[in-house]
C-alpha positions as CSV (number, residue, x, y, z in Angstrom):
1,M,120.6,-257.9,143.6
2,S,117.5,-257.3,145.7
3,I,115.4,-254.1,145.5
4,D,116.9,-252.9,148.8
5,E,120.5,-253.4,147.5
6,R,120.0,-251.3,144.4
7,P,122.2,-248.1,144.3
8,P,120.3,-244.9,145.0
9,V,119.1,-242.9,142.1
10,I,121.1,-239.7,141.7
11,Q,119.1,-236.7,140.4
12,R,120.9,-235.0,137.6
13,E,121.2,-231.2,138.0
14,H,119.3,-229.2,135.4
15,S,121.4,-227.8,132.6
16,L,120.8,-224.7,130.5
17,N,120.0,-227.0,127.5
18,D,117.1,-228.3,129.5
19,V,115.7,-224.8,129.7
20,R,116.3,-224.0,126.0
21,A,114.5,-227.2,125.1
22,V,111.2,-225.8,126.4
23,I,111.4,-222.6,124.4
24,P,109.1,-222.7,121.4
25,D,110.9,-222.4,118.0
26,A,108.7,-219.4,117.2
27,C,110.6,-217.4,119.9
28,Y,113.7,-217.4,117.7
29,Q,111.9,-215.8,114.7
30,R,113.3,-212.4,114.0
31,S,111.1,-209.8,112.3
32,A,112.7,-207.0,110.2
33,G,109.4,-205.1,110.4
34,R,109.2,-205.3,114.2
35,A,112.9,-204.2,114.4
36,A,112.4,-201.3,112.0
37,A,109.3,-200.1,113.9
38,A,111.1,-200.3,117.3
39,L,114.2,-198.5,115.9
40,G,112.0,-195.8,114.3
41,L,110.1,-195.2,117.6
42,A,113.3,-195.2,119.6
43,T,114.9,-192.7,117.2
44,L,111.8,-190.4,117.5
45,V,111.7,-190.7,121.2
46,Y,115.4,-189.7,121.4
47,V,115.5,-186.9,118.7
48,A,112.3,-185.1,119.8
49,P,113.6,-184.0,123.3
50,L,117.0,-183.2,121.7
51,V,115.3,-180.8,119.3
52,G,113.4,-179.3,122.2
53,L,116.6,-178.8,124.2
54,A,118.3,-177.2,121.2
55,L,115.4,-174.7,120.7
56,S,114.6,-174.1,124.4
57,H,116.1,-171.4,126.5
58,T,113.7,-171.9,129.4
59,W,115.2,-173.5,132.5
60,W,112.1,-175.4,133.5
61,L,111.6,-176.9,130.0
62,T,115.2,-177.9,129.9
63,L,114.8,-179.7,133.3
64,L,111.7,-181.5,131.8
65,L,113.4,-182.5,128.6
66,W,116.7,-183.8,130.1
67,P,115.2,-187.0,131.6
68,L,113.3,-187.7,128.3
69,A,116.5,-187.3,126.4
70,G,118.4,-189.6,128.8
71,L,115.6,-192.2,128.5
72,G,115.8,-191.8,124.7
73,V,119.5,-192.7,124.9
74,S,118.5,-195.7,126.9
75,G,115.9,-196.9,124.4
76,L,118.4,-196.8,121.5
77,F,121.0,-198.6,123.7
78,V,118.6,-201.4,124.6
79,L,118.0,-202.1,120.9
80,G,121.7,-201.8,120.1
81,H,122.3,-204.3,122.9
82,D,119.9,-206.7,121.2
83,A,121.6,-206.2,117.8
84,S,125.1,-206.7,119.4
85,H,123.8,-210.1,120.5
86,G,122.8,-210.8,116.9
87,A,119.2,-211.1,117.9
88,L,117.6,-208.1,116.2
89,L,118.1,-208.9,112.5
90,D,119.0,-211.9,110.4
91,S,122.2,-210.3,108.9
92,R,125.2,-210.5,111.2
93,R,126.8,-207.5,109.4
94,L,123.7,-205.4,109.7
95,N,123.3,-206.3,113.3
96,R,126.8,-204.9,114.0
97,V,126.1,-201.7,112.1
98,V,122.8,-201.1,113.9
99,A,124.5,-201.9,117.3
100,Q,127.3,-199.3,116.6
101,L,124.8,-196.6,115.6
102,C,122.4,-197.3,118.5
103,M,125.2,-197.3,121.0
104,A,126.8,-194.1,119.7
105,P,124.6,-191.7,121.8
106,S,125.7,-193.6,124.9
107,V,129.3,-193.6,123.7
108,H,129.7,-197.4,124.0
109,A,132.3,-199.0,121.7
110,E,130.4,-202.0,120.4
111,A,133.4,-204.3,120.0
112,A,134.4,-203.7,123.6
113,W,130.8,-204.2,124.8
114,D,130.7,-207.5,122.9
115,L,133.6,-208.8,124.8
116,G,132.7,-207.5,128.2
117,H,128.9,-208.0,128.2
118,N,128.2,-210.6,125.6
119,R,131.1,-212.9,126.3
120,I,132.0,-212.4,130.0
121,H,128.9,-211.2,131.7
122,H,126.6,-213.6,129.8
123,G,129.1,-216.4,129.9
124,Y,129.8,-216.3,133.6
125,T,126.7,-214.5,135.1
126,T,127.1,-214.1,138.9
127,R,130.2,-216.4,139.1
128,E,132.8,-215.4,141.7
129,G,135.9,-213.8,140.2
130,F,134.5,-213.8,136.6
131,D,131.4,-211.7,136.2
132,F,132.6,-208.1,136.8
133,V,129.1,-206.5,136.7
134,W,128.0,-205.6,140.3
135,H,130.4,-208.2,141.6
136,P,130.1,-208.0,145.4
137,L,133.0,-207.8,147.8
138,T,133.5,-210.2,150.7
139,P,134.0,-208.8,154.2
140,E,137.7,-209.6,154.0
141,Q,138.0,-207.8,150.7
142,Y,136.2,-204.8,152.1
143,R,138.5,-204.7,155.2
144,G,141.4,-204.5,152.8
145,L,140.3,-201.3,151.2
146,G,141.6,-197.9,152.0
147,R,139.5,-195.2,153.5
148,M,138.6,-193.5,150.2
149,A,137.8,-196.8,148.5
150,R,135.5,-197.8,151.3
151,L,133.6,-194.5,151.0
152,R,133.4,-194.9,147.3
153,H,132.0,-198.4,147.8
154,R,129.4,-197.2,150.3
155,F,128.3,-194.5,147.8
156,E,128.2,-196.7,144.7
157,W,126.2,-199.5,146.5
158,S,123.7,-197.0,148.0
159,F,120.3,-196.2,146.5
160,V,121.8,-193.1,144.6
161,G,125.1,-194.7,143.5
162,S,124.2,-197.1,140.6
163,G,125.0,-194.5,137.9
164,A,128.4,-193.7,139.4
165,Y,129.2,-197.5,139.7
166,Y,128.3,-198.1,136.1
167,L,130.2,-195.1,134.8
168,R,133.4,-196.1,136.6
169,T,133.4,-199.9,136.6
170,V,131.6,-200.8,133.4
171,W,131.8,-197.8,131.0
172,W,135.3,-196.6,131.9
173,E,137.4,-199.4,133.4
174,K,136.0,-202.4,131.5
175,M,135.4,-200.7,128.2
176,W,137.3,-197.5,127.4
177,R,140.3,-198.0,129.7
178,F,140.6,-201.8,129.2
179,N,143.0,-203.0,126.5
180,A,141.9,-206.4,125.3
181,P,144.6,-208.8,124.4
182,G,144.5,-211.2,121.4
183,K,142.6,-211.1,118.2
184,R,139.8,-208.8,119.5
185,R,142.2,-206.0,120.2
186,A,142.3,-204.5,116.7
187,A,138.5,-204.4,116.3
188,I,138.1,-202.8,119.8
189,V,140.8,-200.2,119.2
190,R,139.2,-199.4,115.8
191,D,135.7,-198.9,117.4
192,K,137.1,-196.7,120.1
193,V,139.0,-194.5,117.7
194,T,136.1,-194.1,115.4
195,L,133.5,-193.5,118.1
196,G,135.9,-191.2,120.1
197,A,136.6,-189.1,117.0
198,A,133.0,-188.8,116.0
199,A,132.0,-187.8,119.5
200,A,134.7,-185.1,119.7
201,A,133.7,-183.8,116.3
202,L,130.0,-183.6,117.2
203,F,130.9,-181.9,120.5
204,A,133.1,-179.3,118.7
205,V,130.6,-178.6,115.9
206,T,127.8,-178.1,118.4
207,G,129.9,-175.6,120.3
208,V,130.9,-173.7,117.2
209,V,127.4,-173.5,115.8
210,A,126.0,-172.4,119.2
211,G,128.8,-169.9,119.6
212,L,128.2,-168.3,116.2
213,A,124.5,-168.0,117.0
214,D,124.5,-166.9,120.7
215,G,128.1,-166.2,121.9
216,W,130.8,-167.9,123.8
217,V,128.6,-168.9,126.8
218,A,126.3,-170.8,124.5
219,A,129.4,-172.4,122.8
220,L,130.4,-173.9,126.2
221,W,127.0,-174.7,127.5
222,T,125.1,-176.1,124.5
223,P,127.3,-179.3,124.0
224,V,126.9,-180.0,127.7
225,K,123.2,-179.4,127.5
226,L,122.6,-181.6,124.5
227,W,125.1,-184.4,124.9
228,V,126.6,-184.6,128.4
229,V,123.6,-184.3,130.7
230,P,121.5,-186.8,128.7
231,F,124.4,-189.2,128.7
232,L,124.8,-188.9,132.5
233,I,121.1,-189.6,133.0
234,F,121.4,-192.6,130.7
235,V,124.3,-193.9,132.8
236,H,122.1,-193.8,135.9
237,V,119.2,-195.5,134.2
238,I,121.4,-198.3,132.8
239,G,123.3,-198.7,136.1
240,W,120.1,-199.0,138.0
241,T,118.6,-201.4,135.4
242,V,121.6,-203.8,135.6
243,Y,121.6,-203.6,139.4
244,V,117.9,-204.7,139.8
245,H,118.6,-207.6,137.3
246,H,121.3,-209.2,139.4
247,V,121.3,-207.8,142.9
248,S,118.6,-208.6,145.4
249,P,118.4,-210.4,148.8
250,E,116.8,-213.3,146.9
251,I,119.4,-213.5,144.2
252,R,122.5,-215.6,144.8
253,W,126.0,-215.1,143.6
254,W,128.0,-218.3,143.3
255,S,131.5,-219.5,144.3
256,K,133.6,-220.9,141.5
257,K,133.0,-224.5,142.5
258,E,129.2,-224.2,142.9
259,W,128.5,-222.1,139.8
260,S,126.8,-223.6,136.7
261,Q,125.3,-222.1,133.7
262,F,121.8,-223.1,134.9
263,K,122.4,-221.4,138.3
264,G,123.9,-218.2,136.8
265,Q,121.2,-217.7,134.1
266,M,118.2,-219.0,136.0
267,D,118.7,-218.6,139.7
268,S,120.5,-215.3,139.5
269,T,118.4,-213.3,137.1
270,T,114.8,-212.1,137.3
271,I,111.7,-211.0,135.4
272,M,110.2,-207.6,136.4
273,R,106.8,-206.3,135.6
274,I,106.8,-202.7,134.6
275,P,104.2,-200.2,133.1
276,R,103.4,-201.2,129.5
277,L,104.0,-197.7,128.1
278,V,107.4,-197.4,129.8
279,N,108.4,-200.8,128.4
280,R,107.2,-199.9,124.8
281,L,108.8,-196.5,124.6
282,W,112.2,-197.1,126.3
283,L,112.9,-200.6,127.7
284,H,111.8,-203.0,124.9
285,N,111.3,-206.0,127.2
286,I,114.8,-205.8,128.7
287,M,113.2,-206.4,132.1
288,V,112.1,-209.8,130.9
289,H,115.6,-210.9,131.8
290,V,115.5,-214.6,132.5
291,P,114.9,-215.7,128.8
292,H,117.5,-213.2,127.6
293,H,120.1,-214.8,129.8
294,V,119.0,-218.3,128.9
295,D,119.5,-217.6,125.2
296,A,120.6,-214.2,124.0
297,R,119.6,-215.1,120.5
298,I,115.9,-214.5,121.3
299,P,114.8,-211.1,119.9
300,F,113.3,-208.6,122.2
301,H,109.7,-209.0,121.0
302,Q,109.7,-212.7,121.6
303,L,111.1,-212.5,125.2
304,P,107.6,-212.5,127.0
305,K,106.5,-215.7,125.1
306,A,109.8,-217.4,126.0
307,A,109.4,-216.3,129.6
308,T,106.0,-217.9,129.8
309,A,107.3,-221.2,128.5
310,I,110.3,-221.2,130.9
311,A,108.2,-220.2,133.9
312,A,105.7,-223.0,133.2
313,A,108.5,-225.6,133.0
314,F,110.6,-224.3,136.0
315,P,108.1,-222.5,138.3
316,E,110.3,-223.1,141.3
317,T,113.2,-221.3,139.8
318,V,112.0,-218.4,137.8
319,R,111.7,-215.2,140.0
320,T,109.0,-212.7,138.9
321,I,108.3,-209.5,140.8
322,R,106.7,-206.1,140.2
323,L,109.4,-203.4,140.0
324,S,108.9,-200.9,142.8
325,L,110.9,-198.3,144.6
326,R,110.3,-200.2,147.8
327,E,111.9,-203.3,146.4
328,Y,114.9,-201.3,145.1
329,L,115.5,-199.6,148.4
330,R,115.2,-203.0,150.2
331,A,118.0,-204.3,148.0
332,T,120.3,-201.3,148.4
333,R,119.8,-201.5,152.2
334,T,120.5,-205.2,152.4
335,C,123.0,-206.1,149.7
336,K,126.4,-204.6,150.7
337,L,128.9,-207.5,151.1
338,Y,128.7,-211.2,150.2
339,D,129.6,-214.5,151.8
340,F,130.2,-216.8,148.8
341,E,130.5,-219.9,151.0
342,A,127.2,-219.4,152.7
343,G,125.6,-217.9,149.6
344,R,124.1,-214.8,151.4
345,W,124.3,-211.0,151.4
346,L,125.8,-209.3,154.4
347,P,125.7,-205.7,155.9
348,Y,128.8,-203.6,156.3
349,S,128.9,-204.6,160.0
350,A,130.0,-208.0,158.9
351,A,133.4,-206.5,158.0
352,R,133.9,-205.5,161.6
353,A,133.6,-209.0,162.9
């Protein structure tokens, strides 16, 4: 066979194992000391504003402490999320206990989170019909909605709606309301019952203690002040965080036939640069999201090192940006509906075509 008659060389598509191969072994080393320090700091950052809220009767101080308490819930949740992946500590059992405790202030049942987030979202990131987190509608699907459902979609996909979306779709429908079939069902029901009973008891005890000290108004208001409002602020923070990870004019969602693990975890995630203090106190490198999706076993303190290695090997794929309000508003203005065949975001006007 002559040179001209040789069959063409077919380039093999990258796989996720190709990416994992460039991650240094040191990035998988867990540290009990780093984990304990982060958990201690996160607990302090959460408890301190709670104590202030419990002691404060000044409206302006309450308004100042609420966001700090909500961010405190977020910081614990991020570390609980790491533990739920089995990445925080060496012990599988201890990881689960830490995950349950850290997720308690955000009222997340860890066993249900493990199924929805760890197995489904990470297993099928941005795949049409599989990944339920911020899954976009097509113009045809949007046209099939009723009037109220359309209004809800417009609100939840607006710049102020990320918390409402997360609360309804992820927290309620895919965790608390969802009844998992099969062998996971018993563990999920057990976590829901335990967490629900503990939350109800804490809410009731807080009301009784406040009522005995300051009367019936305090009995009604104090549980809302200490537990409900910080939870709602957390919901908005986590909804916004997940949104910016996977929704952008430059981030693709994939049809079932086009999707691959490499595309979902590399092309459809991002790395965001944020202020160092904010990252240290509350976010614990969760914005370094590409290596976390490439391999969720990497502990939070090793994510920047893994990101550097991945970006050096795949510079044309890894997307790194500075987080900004302008970038977020651009995404919420542009990303409304999706054309899976063309692989592009569409405005609501596309549904009228």
